[in-house]
N, C-alpha and C positions, 0 to 999 in steps of 0.2 A: 380559532388558532391561538396557541399559547403565546404570551408575551415573551420575546427573546431579549434579554438584557445583555449587552456586550460590555467590555471593560470601559468603553467610552460611550457617550450618548449617541444614539442613532436617531436621526430626525424622523425617518419614515417607518417606524415600527407600527404595524397595524394591530389593533387590539379589539376584542369583542366588546368589552365594557369601557365606557369613557364617560367623562362628566363635562357638562357645560355650565359656565358661570355667566349669567347675563347681569351686567351691572346696572344699577339704577341711574348712576351718573357716569359719564365717560371719564376715564382716567387721563389726565394730561400727560403726554409724552413729548420730551424734547429730544430731537435727533441731533447728535453732536456732529459738527462739521469737521472735515479733514481734507488734506490735500488730495485724497483719493477720490474726491467728488461725491462724498456722502451727502444725502439730503440735509438741508439745514432749516427748513420751515417747521413751524410748530404743528404737531399732529396730536390727536387724542385717540384713545382706544375706546371704542364703543362696546365691543364684545370680546371677552376671552372665551374662545371656543373649545373644541375638543382637545383633550390631551393626546398627543400623538405618540408619546413615549417618555419614559423616565429612566435615567441611568444612575450610575454611581456619583456623577458630578453635577447633575442638573435635570431640567425638565423642558419639554417642548410642547407648545400649544399653537393652535390656530388663533390668530388675532385679527379682528376687524379694526382697521385704523381709519380715522377721519382726518383729512388734511385741512389746511386753512381755507381752501376754496370749496370745502364741504364734499370733496370727492372721497368716496369710501373704497377701501382696498383690503382684501383679505391677504394677509401675509403669514408666514410661519415665524413665531417668536421662540427664542431659546434663552434661558437664563440659568445661572448657577444656583445651587442650593444655598440658602442663607444659614447662618449659624443656628438660628432657632429651629429651622426645619431639620437640620442634622441632629440636633439634640433630641427632637421628637422621634425621628426615625430610628436612632440607635439607643434611645432610652438610657442615655448616660449624660453625666454632667462634667466630664473631664474637659475643662475649658481649653487648656493648652492644646491637647490633641485635636479637639474639634475645631478650634480656631485655625490650626494648621491645615486641616482638611477643607475648611471653608475657604481659606486663602488659596488652596490648590484648585478648588472648583472655579474661583474667579480667574485664576491664572490661565486655565485651559480656555475659558471663554474669551479672555483678552487675546490669547494667541490666535484663536480661530478668527475673531473679528479682524485682527490686524492682517492676517494672511489673506482673508477673503477680500479685504478692501483694496488689495493690489490688482485684482482681476478686473478687466474691462470687457464685458460682453463676450464671454467665452461659452460656447454652446455646451461644453461638457463639464462646467463648473457651476454649482448652485449660485444664482445671482444674489449679491449682498445688498441690503437696503439701509444699512446704518445701525446705530445703537440708540437706545432710549431708556429713560427712567420713568417708573410709575410713581404714584403719590406715596408709596411705601418705601421709595428709595431703591427698589430692585431694578437692576439693569437688565434690559432685554437686548438681544441681538436679532435683527430683523432680516429675513430672507424671503425671496419670492416663493410662493406656493407652487410646486410642480404638480399639476393636476393629472389625475388618472384618466379623466375624460373631459369632454367639453361641456358638461352639464352646468347650467346656471343655478342660481339660488344659493342659499346658505350652505357652505361646504361642511362636510363632516370628515371624520378620520378616513373613511373609505373613499373620499374625494381626492385624497393625496396619492400621488404616484407611489406604487409599492417599491420596496427595495429589491435588489437582485436576490437577496437571501429569501425574501417572501416567495418569489417566483420559483426558485429552484426547490424550495420546500414543497411547493405544490406539485412540481414535476416528480419529486421523490415519492410523495404519498399517493399520488394518483397517476401512475405511469401510463403513457399513451403508446399505442402500437407504432405510430409514425417514427418517432425517435425520442431519446430520453430528455430532450429540452423542448418538448412540444409547446408547453405553456409559455416558456420564455420566448419562443419564436412568435407566438401569437401576441404577446405583450409588446414586442418590438415591432409588430406589423410586418414580420418577415414571412413570406409565403414560400417556404422552401425547406430543404433538408437540414440535417445537423450541421454540415459544413457551412452552409449559407448563414445559419444562425450564429455560428461562431465567428464568421467573417465580420458581422456587425458588432459583436461584443469586442473582439480584438481591436478593431479599428477605433471604436469609441474610447476604449480603455487607454490605448496608446496616445490618442489625441489629448485626452484629459491629462495624462502624465507629462506630455511634451509641453502643454500650456503651463502646467504647474512648475516644471523644472526651468522653463525659460525665465521665470521670475526669481529663480534661485531658491525656490521653496521645495522642501521635501515633505511629503504628506505623512509617511510612517505608519499609516493605518489603512492601507488599501485592502479592502475585503468586501465580500458581497453585501454585508449590512450597511456599508457606506457608499453604495451606488444605487441611485434611483433609476427605475426603468420607466422612461417616458414613452407614451404611445407613438410619438413621431419617429421612433426608431433610434432614440438616444439613450445613452447612459450618462447620468449626471453625478459627478463626484462631490461629496459633502463631508462634513465632520472633520474639520482641520484642527481639532483640539490638540492632537499629537504632533502637529506640523512644526517645522522650524524654518525660519527665513535665514538663509545662509549668505545672502547677498544684499544686505540693507544699503539704502542710499543715504547720502548726506554725511557731514562731518561727525555728527553726534548720534548717528544711527546705531541702534542696538539689534543684535541678532536675537530676535524673538523666538522663543521655543526650543532653543538648543540645550538648555540646562539638562544634563543627563539624569540627574536625580529626580526629575519631575516628569519624565516621559512615561506614557502608558501605551503599550502596543499589544496587539494580539499575538500571543506566542505561536499560534499556528501559522500565521501569515508573515511573521517578521523575518527579515533577512538574517543569515547566520551571525553577522557582526553585532546585531541587536542595537548597539550604540553607534551613532554616526561620528565621523571625524570632521569637525567644522573647519579645520585647516585645509582640507581637501574637498572643495565643494563638489566637483564633478563625480568623485567616487561616492560621496555621501548621497547624492541624488539617485544613484542606482539602487539604493535601498528599496525604493518603490518598484523598480523594474523586477526585482526578485519576487516581490509580493504579487505583481501582475502575472509573472510566469506561473506561480502556484495557483492563482485563480483560474488561469486558462486551462491548466492541467486538471483542475477540479471539475470543470465543465466538460472537458474533452473525455476524461476517463470515467465519468459518471460517479464522482465522489460528491454526492448531492446532500450530505448532511455533515454536521460538524465532526462526528465520530470517524466517518470514513476519510474525511479530509485530514483528520489528526493521524489516522493510520498511514496515509500517504506521506505526511510530514515526517513521521518516524522512519518509514522505509527509506525515504530520501536521505535522511541523516545517516542511516546505517551504511549507505554506499558513498558517503562523503560527497553528496550532491552530483554524482555522476549519473546522468539521466539514462545513458545507454545501459549501465550496470543495473539501474533500477528496473528498466524494462526487461532485461534478461531475468532478473530475480522475480519480477511479477509474473512473467510467462511461465516460470518454473514453480511458482508457489502452489501450495495445496489448495488455497482459496484465493482467487483473483477477481477483480471487479468485472461484472458482466458487461460494462461499457467498453471493454477492450476491443471487441469486434467493431463497434461503431468508430472507436478512436482510430483503429488501423485503416478503416475506410476513409476517414477524413485525411489522415496523413498521406494516403495514396493519392488523394485528389489535390492536396496542397503541398507539392514539393517545396522544401525550404522551411516549413512550419516547425519541424523537429529541430532544425538548426537554430531557428529563432528561440525556441523554448530552452535549448541547451545554453544559448547565449544569455538569456535572461536569468537562468538558474545557476550561473557560475557562483561557486562558494566565495571566491576571492573577489571583492568589489573592483579591484584593479583590472580584472579580466572580464567584468560584466559589461554587457552592451548598454549604451545610454538609451533613453526614451526616443531621442531624435533619430538615432541610427536604427533603432528597432522599428520605428515607423517607416523609415526609408526601406528597410528590408521587407516589411510587410507590404508596401506598395509593389515591390518587385514580385513577391509571392502572388499577390492578387492579379497582377498583369500576366504572369505566367499561367495561372490557373484559368484565365479567360481566353487563352490562346488554344487553338485546336492542338491536340496531342501531337499529331504528325508534323505540325509547324513549329513546335517548341524547339528552342536552341539550348544546348547544354550550357549551364551557367554555374561556375564553381561556387558562387554566392548562395546557390540553392542546394548545395550538396549536403544531404542529411547524414552522410556517413555510411560506412560499409555495413554496420550491424543492422541499422534500420532497413537498409536495402535488402539484406538477406531475409529479414522478418517479413517484409512486404511481399517478397517473391514467394515465400512459403506459406503465408498466412491463410490463403484461400484454398490451399491444397493440403494433402496429408501424406507425405512420403514416409510413412511409418510402417515397418514390418513387425510381425510378432516377436522377432528376435530382440533379446535384451542386450543393450550395450551399456553396462553399468559403470564402466570406468571411463571418465573423461579427463584429459590432461592437456596442458598447453606446453609446447616446446618453443624455446627462444633461441634464435640463431644469430650469429654475427653476419650482417648482410654483406660484408666485404669478402666473405669466404663462401665456397660451395657448401650447400646444405649437407650433401652426402646421402640423400634418400633416393632409392629406386621406387618410383610410384607407378602403379598400373591400374587401369580400370578393371572392373570385375571380370570382363571377358578375356581372360588370359589364355593365349594359345597353348596347345599341348607341348610344343617344342620348348617354350619358355618354362612351363611347369616341370618338364623333365630335368631342367637344370637345378631345380630346388632339391634340397636334401629331403629325406623321408619325413623328418620332423617338421620342417618348414612347409612341405607339401600338405601335411595333415592340418597345420594351422591355417594355411591359405584356404583349403577346402571348407574348413569349419567356419571361417570368417565370412566367406563369400557365398555360401549356400543360401538360396532363396533371396538373394539381394538383387535389386533391379539394376539394369545396365546403366552405366554412367557414374556409379559410385566409384570412388578412388581409394586404393589401399596401398599400404607399404608392402612392396614386394621384396625388398632387401636393403642392405646398407653398404656404402662404400667403406672399406676398411680404413681405420684411423681418421675418418672424416668427423665433422662436427656431430652428426647424428650417431656415429659409432661411439664417440667419446662420451656423449650424454648418457648412454647405457640404459635408455628407457624404452626403446622401440623393440617391437617384435613383428615378424611377418603377420600380416592380416590386420594390423591397426588401420582403422578407417579415418581418412581425412574428413574434417568437418568445417563448416563455415564458422564465421565469428559467432561466439556465444553458443557453441555446441549445437548449431543447426545443421541438419544433413545437407550434403552437397546437392541432393535432390536430382540425381541423374544428369547433372550438367557436365560431368566428365572433366577433361583437362582444361576446357575453357574456363571452368570455375576455378581451377587451380591457378591459372594465369591471372584471373580477376582478383583472387585473394592476394596474390603477390603484388599486383598493381595497386591495390587499395591500402597497402602498408603505408604508414605515415612517412612522408619523404624526409622529414628532418630527423627521424629516428635512426640510430645506429644498429638497430636490431630488427629481425623479422620474427613474428610470432605466428604459429600455426596451431590449430586445435585438432585433437585426435580423440577417437573413442576405441575401446577394446571390448570385444565380446567376451562374456563370461564362458569359461571352459569347464564349468562345474560338472562333475560326474558323481552322482550319489551312489554310494555302495548298495549293491543289491541286498534286499532283505530276504529272509527265509519265507517259507510258504505261508506262514501266518502273519507276515508283515512285521515281524518282531526281531530285534537284534538282542540276542541272549547275552547273559553275563551278570554276575553279582556286581553291585555298585554302592558307593557311599559318597556323600558330599564332603569334600575335605577343605574347601575354601569358597568364599563368594564375596563379591564386591561390586560397587556401583559408582558411577560418576555422572554428573550432568553439568552442562554449561549452556548459558544463553547465547554464546557465540556472538555473531554480528547483529543479532536481534536486540531491540531495545528492552524487551521483556521476556520472561521465561514462561513458556506455555507447556513444556514437558513435565512429566512426573515419572518417577521410577518406583517400582514395587520390589521390596526385598523383605519377605515376611515368612516367619515360621508359624504354621497353623497346627495347633495340637488337637487331636481327635480322641476318641475313646480308646481304651486298651493300649495306652502309651504309643499310639500311632501318631505320626506327624508328617506334615508336608512342607516342603520348601517352595514358596511362590516367588518367582523372580521374573520381572518384566518391565515394560515401559508403556506409558500412555502419552501419545504425541497429540497435544491439544492444538486447536486452531480457533480463532475468534475469541481468545481468552483462555483462562485456566479452569473455568467452572467444570467442564466435563472431565478433564484429565485429573484434577484434584479429587473429584467425586469418585472416579474409578480407583484411584490410589487408596482412598479411605474405605470405600464400601466393598470392593471386591474381596479382600481378605476376610471381611466379616461375613459375607455371604457364603464363602467356601467353608468357614468355620461352622456356621449355622447348619449347613447341609451335612457336614461331617458328623455332627452330633445327632442329627435327626434321622439320618439314614444309615443302614447297615452297609459297610464297605463291601461286604460279600456280594451284594446285589447291585452295586453301583460302580461302574468303571471310573477310573480317574478322569478320562475324557468326558464322560457324561456329567460328572461332578462339576467340572469347569464350565461346561455348556449351561447347566442349570444355574450356576452362580452368576454367570455373565448375563443370562436372560433376566434374572432378578434385578441386577444392577441397571440394565438398560431400561426396563419398565419403570423402575423407581425414578431414574433420572428424567425420563420423558414425562412422567406424570407431574413432576415438579417444575417443568419448563413450559407449561401451557401459556402462561402470561409472558414469558420471555425474560422478565426482570431478574429472576433468580439465576439464570444461566447466561446472561449477557456479560460481555467483557467489562471489567472495571474501568471507569473513565473519570478523569479529573477535568471538568470543563474549564476551571480557572487557568490551569496550566496547559490545557490542550493536550493532555497525555493520555493515551489509550493503552491499557494493559493488555495489548494484543498486537499482532502484526497488522491486522486490519479489522474493520468492524463497522456496524451501522446500528441505528436505533433498534431495528428489528432482527438483527443477527443473533442466532443462538449458538453458543459455544459447542463444539463437538470434539471428539478425540478418536484416533485409531489406537488399537491396543494389541500388543503381542506379549504373551505370557507363557512361561514354562512352569509346570508343577512336577516336582520330583518326590517320589516316595522311596526313601532309601531302604525301607524294610523289604519291599517287594521288587525293587529296581525298576518300578514303572516310571515312565516319563511321558508327559502329555503336553503338547503345545496348543495354545489357543491363539488364533491370529485373525484379527479383523482390521483390515486396512493395509497400509504400505510400510509399516514398521516391519522389521525382519528378525527372525531367529534362525540360528544355525547350530549344528553340532559338528565338532571336529574330533576325529579319533586321536589316539595317542601318537599315531604316525604323522599327524598333520593333515589328513585327508578329510574333505567334507563328506559327511555321511547323511546329512539331512539339512534341508533348507525350506523355509516357508515360502508360500506364494505371495507376491505383491498384488493387492486387489486394486488395480487401476481401472478406470472406466473401460479401457480396451479389453481388459481381462474379463469383465462382466458384461460385455456387449450383448451376448446372446440372452442373458437374463433380462436385461433392460428392454431389449427388443420384444421378447416374449411378454413382458409385463404390459407394454403398449398394446400388443395385439389382444390382450385380455381386457382392455378398456381401462387400465390403470393410468393415472396422470403422471407417468414416468417421462422424463426428458431423455431423448436419444443422445448418446455420447457423440460429441463433436471433436474434431481434431484441428487445432490451430497451431501453426509453427512447430509441428512435430510433437504436440502434446495433447492428449485426450482429456476431456473434461465433461462434466454434466452441469447444466444450468440449473441453479437453485435460487430463484428470486434475483436479488441484486448481485449475485456472485456466481462464479463458475468453480466447481469442485473437481480437483484432479484426483479424485478417489471415488470408488463405487461402494465401499463398505466401511462403515464407521458408526460410532455412537453419536447420533444427531437428534435434534428436536423433531417434533412431528411434521413440520413443514418440509424439511429436507427429506424425511422418510417418504413423504407422499410423492416426491419427485424421483424416487428410485434409489436413494442412498440408504442401504439396509445395514442392520447391525448383526447379520448372520455371520458367525465366525467359521473358519476352518478348524477342525479338531483332529489332531493326529496323535496317536498313542503307540508307544513301543517300549521295550526294555532298554534302559540306558546302557550304552556300550562302556565297558570298564576303561578308565583312563581318559574319558572324553572331557572336552571343554565345551561349555555352552555359552553362546553370546546372543543377547537380545538387545537390539538398538533401534532407535528412531531413524527415520529416513534422512535426517541430517547427516548421518554417517554414510549411508549407502548411496547418497547422491554424488559423493566424491571418492568413494572407495568400493571396490567390488568384494564379493565374498571370499574369493581366493586370496586377495591381499590380506584381509582380516584374519583368515585362517593361518596364513604364514606368520603374521605378526604375533598372534596369541601363542602359537606353538613354540616359536623361538623364545618368547619372553618366559613362558612356563618352564621350558628346559633350563633357563637361566635363573630359576627359582624366584621369579617375580610374583608378587601376590596378585590375586584376582582383582583386587581394588586398584592396584597400580596399572594393570592391563586396561581396565575400564577407563582410567584417567588418561592413559596414553592414546587410546583410540579416539576419545573426544578431542584431545589436543591436536591430533593429526588431522581430524576432519576440519577443524577450524583453520589449521595451517594450510590445508589443501584447497581452501576457498569455499567451504560450506556456508550457505547463506541462512541456514536454519539453526534452531536450537539443536543440541546434540546430547543424547542420553544413552548410556550403555550399562548393562549388567553382565557380569561374567561369573560363571560357576565352574569350579574344578571338581571332577569326579575321580574316584579310584575304584 
């Protein structure tokens, strides 16, 4: 196992190689006395044993001490680096800089020793045994050795209890069928499922924080590496070097550790405020509560390595720490953690846990729950969980909120039909006035249908066809009502649950529940709706070709990272020159995930492959569609052959800052990308679309009508192919549906797509790079739009067609249209990167 060095020294780092120094004569140690009851007798060190770990500020060893009465005891000793050691490590002689660093190392040791000296027999805090100096004048801080087992004899590094980080790394690298924290469960002595393992972790963690905060100490570095896992079923908190004592005792007492310019915290686990406010002790103490919430989420959702935890950190920041919004985004993401299924099961078994997590992860420390109140709520959650379901009494303190309730109701079922509902919107009403909506379930009687106009009857039939009973739709509007004045509704709009979840056949009972669940203190009522696409593609002639001369008169592109912390999209806008003065315009998008490696590769390599094939082959014998297919196949093979090790195709990651250049990721994750591309040959008027994934391309004629649209390759769309692959003995994963969304399991993640350029492992699970190829003559006066799914998740094709037609008639450039589409997507709430390319034809 590789040595993991954190920003602060970790006591229980386990290493393969260690050294022992057996001294010829014992070193005398004098333990300093203090009012905290630290030992005062003279002791000596007989053996300096294994090195347990070294960090930026010091080193940790096993020490055998001999007391005055000849009793021998193995302890853990921690000391700061000396100035001479720092010079040797850094191979530099800048005395002032190194002296400042050496002083900082001593300062962290002083803070830790001072804070630990205040604890008296706390089960979840590492026991402190004083400070001592050796004959070289080096100060050591002594602590009890937390054993991994009860074995006697001379202890080694492996004899020390492992850290929580060590255990979850084992769970990550060697997954078990039982659940994703199997080894942690065994290390804690828990013989149960995931929920029972988390029960022990949460209880221990909150007890440790409560004990710390009762002394007025804020730890500020709560993370897996600073928690030891003891076989008796305990977690023990250590490494108080970043701590601060905010409630010192005595007239001349000093607040140890609160100097802001000296604090060193983990950026991944730190609270948003980063720096504490010593003038408000109670708010400052909740810093650790935020870190605890992150750690619990890490274990719950299977973020078992630093990179995936960093991805969660960034996702949470992108939704301003709103955990409901994060869950909505995670469920809708192209790649989501595989632990989501297990997490939903735990949340189902532990009503109130989601509420606890939301309370711990409040961005504003003034609204964040304290460790004492968190532990009180946890006791209530445990008591409720141990009660038989039929005997449980509703308790508002355990209310997880309307959105999670909807998710749990739908998670184990799949109320999804093949019908696409691409447009989702939220309507806000004044709760003091009537809404003005006529709503009806899908089974509308003929007498009521007869009252609808011919146009509304057509919309109603189109929206409700093949829909299950119990779904609720807009039947009409009250004239001059709130709904009428909003001007956004039409007959056939479908009512949805919170977060765009289907009503799932619950009918008007669900409508009443949605209204009941509205926040009582709010002046407004918000309802979610979806609208079915009414796209009608113009019929083609017998040869599947739309005739007419054409030329490209303008093209433009725009891309934005939107609400994501990093950009994974790439767009292609390239003119490829061939022989005999022939040329092609390539315009498209590549929507990357798990980093930019794949999308950037496609952006740079695909035009080169097209150009190479143009020169090598005669265009007389090669169709434009075949040319794109061959070029794409070359690019895919080249990418996969370079991704065998994974290092070249993994997301860029900065471990010091804890920043992942992707929305999510793990050590073993390989970046992938969907791609949608159009190639236009203005000489022959040929146009060909290549589509692999859920990015989308469309063609709008000069009248503003949609005449062509690509297919979105979701797992539901490719269900037959995946099923046939399994029947042929391939290691394909069957598509699963959770909360109304289809996905395919690929290792630690669930992919909400079935076709994409991926690494070999994802391909083995059924994610293929086979594209759709469509070829036809471009219609004169047409406009082409190709965009990533960040646009299509909040706008449907008809909306986009209307916008681009209107803007083109007002002489707006193609580049301006692309920019406006991206801006509208972000404005409408897209949670993804958004990229679009627009091409005008004449």
